[in-house]
C-alpha positions in Angstrom: -9.9 13.1 -13.0 -6.3 12.9 -11.7 -5.3 9.8 -9.7 -2.2 9.7 -7.5 -1.4 6.1 -6.7 0.8 5.0 -3.9 2.8 1.7 -4.1 5.2 0.2 -1.7 6.0 -2.8 0.5 4.2 -3.4 3.8 5.2 -0.8 6.4 6.9 1.5 4.0 4.8 4.5 4.9 1.8 4.5 2.5 -0.6 5.0 5.4 1.3 8.0 6.7 1.4 9.6 3.2 -2.3 9.0 3.0 -2.9 10.8 6.3 -1.0 13.8 4.9 -3.1 13.7 1.8 -6.3 13.7 3.9 -4.9 16.7 5.9 -4.6 18.5 2.7 -8.2 17.9 1.9 -7.7 15.1 -0.6 -10.0 12.1 -0.9 -8.0 8.9 -0.2 -9.2 5.4 -1.3 -7.4 2.4 0.1 -7.1 -0.7 -2.1 -6.9 -2.9 1.0 -10.3 -1.7 2.2 -11.9 -3.4 -0.7 -10.4 -6.7 0.5 -11.3 -6.0 4.1 -14.9 -5.3 3.1 -15.1 -8.5 1.1 -13.7 -10.4 4.1 -16.4 -8.9 6.4 -19.1 -9.8 3.8 -17.8 -13.4 4.0 -17.8 -13.4 7.8 -14.1 -13.7 8.0 -11.8 -12.1 10.6 -9.5 -9.5 9.1 -6.2 -11.4 9.6 -3.3 -11.2 7.2 -3.9 -14.8 6.1 -7.6 -14.4 5.5 -7.2 -11.1 3.6 -4.5 -12.7 1.5 -6.8 -15.6 0.5 -9.7 -13.2 -0.2 -7.4 -10.9 -2.3 -6.1 -13.9 -4.3 -9.6 -15.3 -4.8 -11.0 -12.0 -5.9 -8.3 -11.4 -8.5 -8.5 -15.0 -9.8 -12.3 -14.7 -10.2 -12.5 -11.2 -11.6 -9.1 -10.6 -13.1 -6.0 -8.7 -11.9 -7.8 -5.3 -12.2 -10.7 -6.5 -9.9 -9.8 -4.3 -6.9 -8.8 -1.3 -9.1 -12.2 -1.4 -10.9 -14.0 -1.1 -7.6 -11.8 1.7 -6.4 -12.3 3.6 -9.7 -16.1 3.3 -9.2 -15.7 4.9 -5.7 -13.4 7.6 -7.1 -15.9 8.6 -9.8 -18.7 8.6 -7.3 -16.8 11.0 -5.1 -17.0 13.7 -7.7 -13.4 14.9 -6.8 -11.0 16.1 -9.4 -8.0 14.5 -7.6 -8.1 11.2 -5.7 -5.2 9.4 -3.9 -5.3 5.6 -4.2 -3.3 3.9 -1.5 -1.9 0.4 -2.0 -1.6 -0.6 -5.6 -0.3 -4.2 -5.9 0.4 -4.8 -9.6 1.4 -3.3 -12.9 -2.1 -4.3 -14.2 -3.7 -2.1 -11.6 -1.4 0.8 -12.4 -2.1 0.4 -16.2 -5.8 0.3 -15.5 -5.8 3.5 -13.6 -3.6 5.1 -16.2 -6.1 4.1 -18.9 -9.1 5.4 -17.1 -7.8 8.7 -15.5 -7.1 11.9 -17.4 -3.9 12.0 -15.5 -2.2 9.3 -13.4 0.9 9.5 -11.2 2.4 6.5 -9.4 4.5 7.2 -6.4 6.8 4.5 -4.9 7.2 4.8 -1.1 10.3 2.9 0.1 11.9 2.3 3.5 14.6 0.1 4.9 13.5 -3.4 5.7 14.4 -3.3 9.4 12.5 -0.1 9.8 9.4 -1.6 8.2 9.5 -4.5 10.6 9.6 -2.0 13.6 6.8 0.1 12.2 4.5 -2.9 11.6 5.2 -4.2 15.1 4.4 -0.8 16.6 1.2 -0.4 14.5 -0.3 -3.7 15.6 -3.1 -3.8 13.1 -4.9 -7.2 13.1 -4.0 -7.8 9.4 -0.3 -6.9 9.8 1.9 -9.9 9.1 3.7 -9.7 12.4 0.7 -9.3 14.6 0.2 -13.0 15.2 3.7 -13.6 16.5 4.2 -14.3 20.2 5.8 -11.7 22.5 9.3 -13.3 22.4 9.3 -13.3 18.6 8.1 -9.7 18.5 11.0 -8.6 20.6 13.3 -10.3 18.1 11.9 -8.3 15.2 14.2 -5.4 15.8 17.2 -7.6 15.0 15.7 -9.2 11.9 16.1 -7.9 8.4 14.1 -9.0 5.3 14.5 -8.0 1.7 11.6 -8.6 -0.6 11.5 -12.4 -1.2 15.0 -13.1 -0.2 15.9 -15.3 2.7 15.2 -13.7 6.1 17.5 -14.4 9.0 15.2 -15.9 11.6 11.6 -16.9 12.1 10.4 -13.5 13.3 10.5 -12.1 9.8 8.9 -15.1 8.1 5.4 -13.7 8.3 6.4 -10.5 6.6 8.3 -12.5 4.0 5.2 -14.5 3.2 3.1 -11.4 2.7 5.7 -9.7 0.6 6.1 -12.8 -1.6 2.3 -13.0 -2.0 2.2 -9.4 -3.1 5.2 -9.9 -5.4 3.2 -12.7 -6.9 0.5 -10.2 -7.8 3.0 -8.1 -9.6 4.2 -5.7 -6.9 7.8 -5.6 -8.4 6.5 -4.5 -11.8 4.2 -1.9 -10.2 7.1 -0.4 -8.2 9.3 -0.4 -11.3 6.6 1.5 -13.2 6.4 4.3 -10.6 7.5 7.7 -12.0 8.0 9.3 -8.6 9.6 8.1 -5.3 9.3 9.0 -1.6 12.2 7.6 0.5 11.2 7.0 4.1 14.6 6.5 5.7 14.8 9.6 8.0 12.7 11.0 10.8 8.9 10.8 10.6 8.7 14.6 10.3 11.1 14.6 7.4 8.9 12.0 5.6 5.8 14.0 6.3 7.3 17.2 5.0 8.5 15.4 1.8 5.1 13.9 1.3 3.5 17.4 1.7 5.8 18.9 -0.8 5.2 16.2 -3.4 1.4 16.3 -3.0 1.5 20.1 -3.2 3.3 19.8 -6.6 0.9 17.2 -8.0 -2.2 19.0 -6.8 -1.0 22.4 -7.8 -0.7 21.2 -11.4 -4.3 20.2 -11.3 -5.5 23.5 -9.8 -3.8 25.5 -12.4 -5.3 23.6 -15.3 
């Protein structure tokens, strides 16, 4: 089995890359869905704070590869030769997939911080770190910039900083550093989509030729 992993900070474009993968007929498994399912099982609302607590508790109870193990089980059950895994959070998860798959590629997806804030605001998913902010603060997001765990300028970006710091605590920096490929999302949406298509074509073509 070949696994193509996607890693990147919140709002960087992992979901869009996953949509392109699905359009190309690839099976996509989302790491965050494991956490969301566990939250539902516990009767919790899928807010960023709740999902953060569930994710931390799961990794503390079952180890840093806990989510990756569940995803791998789904991947094997799918019977597909190539699977895309969206949302790795640590080097341990990357190493686990690399040890279990015949071939593993980790793709970093990166985007400017101010753009990620805009996209998260527009997406409006309940578990997005900016979704709980009041209307006035949401309007301020376009002027706020945050970089990883550095000091953000203003309260509007604090929720995103908290989520990023939490994920950095799981080992996100090390996972990003271990990525062998990179998709830069700093242009138009169509440019990003085209670049994602090209990269996925290259990775899946290798599999088809073997």
